TIROGU-829512 format. One record per residue (C-alpha): x, y, z; residue number from 1. Coordinates in nm, 3 decimals, padded with zeros to 5 digits. Last residue first. Layout:
<nodes>
<X->X | Y->Y | Z->Z | nr->NUM>
...
</nodes>
This chain:
<nodes>
<X->11.725 | Y->12.038 | Z->11.829 | nr->157>
<X->11.504 | Y->11.750 | Z->11.927 | nr->156>
<X->11.237 | Y->11.745 | Z->12.197 | nr->155>
<X->11.011 | Y->12.022 | Z->12.066 | nr->154>
<X->10.872 | Y->11.801 | Z->11.789 | nr->153>
<X->11.071 | Y->11.999 | Z->11.537 | nr->152>
<X->11.020 | Y->12.026 | Z->11.163 | nr->151>
<X->11.196 | Y->12.178 | Z->10.861 | nr->150>
<X->11.443 | Y->12.400 | Z->11.045 | nr->149>
<X->11.736 | Y->12.202 | Z->10.899 | nr->148>
<X->11.854 | Y->12.128 | Z->11.255 | nr->147>
<X->11.502 | Y->12.012 | Z->11.345 | nr->146>
<X->11.470 | Y->11.789 | Z->11.038 | nr->145>
<X->11.813 | Y->11.639 | Z->11.105 | nr->144>
<X->11.731 | Y->11.583 | Z->11.472 | nr->143>
<X->11.410 | Y->11.407 | Z->11.361 | nr->142>
<X->11.572 | Y->11.185 | Z->11.096 | nr->141>
<X->11.866 | Y->11.033 | Z->11.281 | nr->140>
<X->12.217 | Y->11.146 | Z->11.178 | nr->139>
<X->12.493 | Y->10.991 | Z->10.972 | nr->138>
<X->12.843 | Y->11.105 | Z->10.875 | nr->137>
<X->13.033 | Y->10.890 | Z->10.626 | nr->136>
<X->13.373 | Y->10.749 | Z->10.717 | nr->135>
<X->13.325 | Y->10.397 | Z->10.580 | nr->134>
<X->13.300 | Y->10.223 | Z->10.916 | nr->133>
<X->13.083 | Y->10.505 | Z->11.050 | nr->132>
<X->12.839 | Y->10.473 | Z->10.762 | nr->131>
<X->12.821 | Y->10.097 | Z->10.822 | nr->130>
<X->12.738 | Y->10.167 | Z->11.188 | nr->129>
<X->12.457 | Y->10.407 | Z->11.091 | nr->128>
<X->12.320 | Y->10.161 | Z->10.835 | nr->127>
<X->12.284 | Y->09.908 | Z->11.113 | nr->126>
<X->12.466 | Y->09.576 | Z->11.093 | nr->125>
<X->12.254 | Y->09.262 | Z->11.077 | nr->124>
<X->12.328 | Y->08.913 | Z->11.216 | nr->123>
<X->12.373 | Y->08.983 | Z->11.588 | nr->122>
<X->12.172 | Y->09.306 | Z->11.571 | nr->121>
<X->12.306 | Y->09.658 | Z->11.536 | nr->120>
<X->12.073 | Y->09.942 | Z->11.627 | nr->119>
<X->12.113 | Y->10.274 | Z->11.444 | nr->118>
<X->11.872 | Y->10.245 | Z->11.150 | nr->117>
<X->11.710 | Y->10.582 | Z->11.208 | nr->116>
<X->11.879 | Y->10.717 | Z->10.900 | nr->115>
<X->11.979 | Y->11.045 | Z->10.738 | nr->114>
<X->12.311 | Y->10.999 | Z->10.559 | nr->113>
<X->12.519 | Y->11.318 | Z->10.566 | nr->112>
<X->12.732 | Y->11.430 | Z->10.272 | nr->111>
<X->12.928 | Y->11.745 | Z->10.195 | nr->110>
<X->12.978 | Y->11.720 | Z->09.820 | nr->109>
<X->13.335 | Y->11.704 | Z->09.691 | nr->108>
<X->13.305 | Y->11.474 | Z->09.391 | nr->107>
<X->13.413 | Y->11.171 | Z->09.592 | nr->106>
<X->13.166 | Y->11.267 | Z->09.867 | nr->105>
<X->12.884 | Y->11.225 | Z->09.616 | nr->104>
<X->12.996 | Y->10.874 | Z->09.529 | nr->103>
<X->13.041 | Y->10.783 | Z->09.895 | nr->102>
<X->12.689 | Y->10.902 | Z->09.977 | nr->101>
<X->12.552 | Y->10.711 | Z->09.677 | nr->100>
<X->12.731 | Y->10.397 | Z->09.796 | nr->99>
<X->12.582 | Y->10.442 | Z->10.144 | nr->98>
<X->12.228 | Y->10.470 | Z->10.013 | nr->97>
<X->12.292 | Y->10.184 | Z->09.770 | nr->96>
<X->12.412 | Y->09.958 | Z->10.051 | nr->95>
<X->12.097 | Y->10.044 | Z->10.248 | nr->94>
<X->11.838 | Y->09.991 | Z->09.971 | nr->93>
<X->11.766 | Y->09.622 | Z->10.027 | nr->92>
<X->11.701 | Y->09.388 | Z->09.736 | nr->91>
<X->11.405 | Y->09.163 | Z->09.807 | nr->90>
<X->11.324 | Y->08.840 | Z->09.990 | nr->89>
<X->11.577 | Y->08.911 | Z->10.263 | nr->88>
<X->11.753 | Y->08.601 | Z->10.401 | nr->87>
<X->12.106 | Y->08.741 | Z->10.371 | nr->86>
<X->11.995 | Y->09.056 | Z->10.551 | nr->85>
<X->12.205 | Y->09.341 | Z->10.423 | nr->84>
<X->12.452 | Y->09.551 | Z->10.619 | nr->83>
<X->12.608 | Y->09.221 | Z->10.729 | nr->82>
<X->12.867 | Y->09.243 | Z->10.452 | nr->81>
<X->13.005 | Y->09.579 | Z->10.572 | nr->80>
<X->13.340 | Y->09.648 | Z->10.402 | nr->79>
<X->13.281 | Y->09.404 | Z->10.114 | nr->78>
<X->12.917 | Y->09.519 | Z->10.089 | nr->77>
<X->13.021 | Y->09.884 | Z->10.066 | nr->76>
<X->13.280 | Y->09.797 | Z->09.802 | nr->75>
<X->13.017 | Y->09.613 | Z->09.597 | nr->74>
<X->12.791 | Y->09.918 | Z->09.609 | nr->73>
<X->13.087 | Y->10.135 | Z->09.504 | nr->72>
<X->13.165 | Y->09.903 | Z->09.213 | nr->71>
<X->12.800 | Y->09.921 | Z->09.105 | nr->70>
<X->12.810 | Y->10.297 | Z->09.063 | nr->69>
<X->12.524 | Y->10.472 | Z->09.236 | nr->68>
<X->12.188 | Y->10.490 | Z->09.056 | nr->67>
<X->12.039 | Y->10.827 | Z->09.139 | nr->66>
<X->11.709 | Y->10.989 | Z->09.230 | nr->65>
<X->11.705 | Y->11.367 | Z->09.291 | nr->64>
<X->11.615 | Y->11.463 | Z->08.934 | nr->63>
<X->11.289 | Y->11.647 | Z->08.998 | nr->62>
<X->11.085 | Y->11.347 | Z->08.873 | nr->61>
<X->11.268 | Y->11.106 | Z->09.106 | nr->60>
<X->11.194 | Y->11.330 | Z->09.400 | nr->59>
<X->10.825 | Y->11.318 | Z->09.297 | nr->58>
<X->10.844 | Y->10.938 | Z->09.306 | nr->57>
<X->10.994 | Y->10.959 | Z->09.657 | nr->56>
<X->10.708 | Y->11.182 | Z->09.772 | nr->55>
<X->10.452 | Y->10.934 | Z->09.637 | nr->54>
<X->10.628 | Y->10.651 | Z->09.821 | nr->53>
<X->10.628 | Y->10.862 | Z->10.137 | nr->52>
<X->10.258 | Y->10.948 | Z->10.099 | nr->51>
<X->10.158 | Y->10.583 | Z->10.075 | nr->50>
<X->09.839 | Y->10.495 | Z->09.895 | nr->49>
<X->09.703 | Y->10.179 | Z->10.051 | nr->48>
<X->09.741 | Y->09.808 | Z->09.976 | nr->47>
<X->09.973 | Y->09.764 | Z->10.275 | nr->46>
<X->10.214 | Y->09.529 | Z->10.102 | nr->45>
<X->10.209 | Y->09.727 | Z->09.778 | nr->44>
<X->10.279 | Y->10.054 | Z->09.958 | nr->43>
<X->10.563 | Y->09.894 | Z->10.150 | nr->42>
<X->10.700 | Y->09.762 | Z->09.821 | nr->41>
<X->10.677 | Y->10.114 | Z->09.675 | nr->40>
<X->10.884 | Y->10.248 | Z->09.966 | nr->39>
<X->11.149 | Y->09.986 | Z->09.900 | nr->38>
<X->11.150 | Y->10.067 | Z->09.525 | nr->37>
<X->11.187 | Y->10.439 | Z->09.593 | nr->36>
<X->11.478 | Y->10.365 | Z->09.824 | nr->35>
<X->11.632 | Y->10.148 | Z->09.548 | nr->34>
<X->11.641 | Y->10.450 | Z->09.313 | nr->33>
<X->11.913 | Y->10.601 | Z->09.527 | nr->32>
<X->11.821 | Y->10.910 | Z->09.719 | nr->31>
<X->11.926 | Y->11.272 | Z->09.715 | nr->30>
<X->11.831 | Y->11.570 | Z->09.929 | nr->29>
<X->12.031 | Y->11.888 | Z->09.867 | nr->28>
<X->11.990 | Y->11.840 | Z->09.491 | nr->27>
<X->11.803 | Y->12.172 | Z->09.460 | nr->26>
<X->11.485 | Y->11.987 | Z->09.361 | nr->25>
<X->11.552 | Y->11.751 | Z->09.649 | nr->24>
<X->11.556 | Y->12.048 | Z->09.887 | nr->23>
<X->11.217 | Y->12.156 | Z->09.751 | nr->22>
<X->11.096 | Y->11.798 | Z->09.796 | nr->21>
<X->11.207 | Y->11.812 | Z->10.160 | nr->20>
<X->10.998 | Y->12.125 | Z->10.209 | nr->19>
<X->10.691 | Y->11.963 | Z->10.053 | nr->18>
<X->10.745 | Y->11.648 | Z->10.262 | nr->17>
<X->10.757 | Y->11.850 | Z->10.584 | nr->16>
<X->10.451 | Y->12.053 | Z->10.479 | nr->15>
<X->10.252 | Y->11.737 | Z->10.399 | nr->14>
<X->10.355 | Y->11.579 | Z->10.730 | nr->13>
<X->10.252 | Y->11.857 | Z->10.966 | nr->12>
<X->09.883 | Y->11.766 | Z->11.015 | nr->11>
<X->09.968 | Y->11.392 | Z->11.002 | nr->10>
<X->10.192 | Y->11.432 | Z->11.306 | nr->9>
<X->10.561 | Y->11.359 | Z->11.241 | nr->8>
<X->10.679 | Y->11.056 | Z->11.439 | nr->7>
<X->10.580 | Y->10.735 | Z->11.260 | nr->6>
<X->10.534 | Y->10.849 | Z->10.901 | nr->5>
<X->10.840 | Y->11.073 | Z->10.926 | nr->4>
<X->11.033 | Y->10.778 | Z->11.071 | nr->3>
<X->10.976 | Y->10.596 | Z->10.741 | nr->2>
<X->11.203 | Y->10.849 | Z->10.579 | nr->1>
</nodes>
């Protein structure tokens, strides 16, 4: 989601977020509550109103925010312990994102995790790699938006 702030021009952002909210209302876009908390922390750190945090809160109101089962979160962390930064000062959303994807796959939903976290570091595994380890498809944000016909910067399809 943060990639929207960085790569989608301000003039297009409101429409992109409106269209994503419509998908959330149809339960085609889901997020764990921890994503909302991460976006709120960014808002608090910057001291400004953040459109992504506001969007996430609206997703919560339309019923697209979930709390994945704790045993699935623990299973994600057993399979990919370096998915979280051991020195982080706050709870990270990544294991919850992946646990929610696994939970939805269990009930037969077709699941794709949208993430730009694709670079592994020596002490931190990317969300994309963790998805691969656990058999969950992942795709970066802009190609997903282009494929969904929500937004295209002309370079992604």
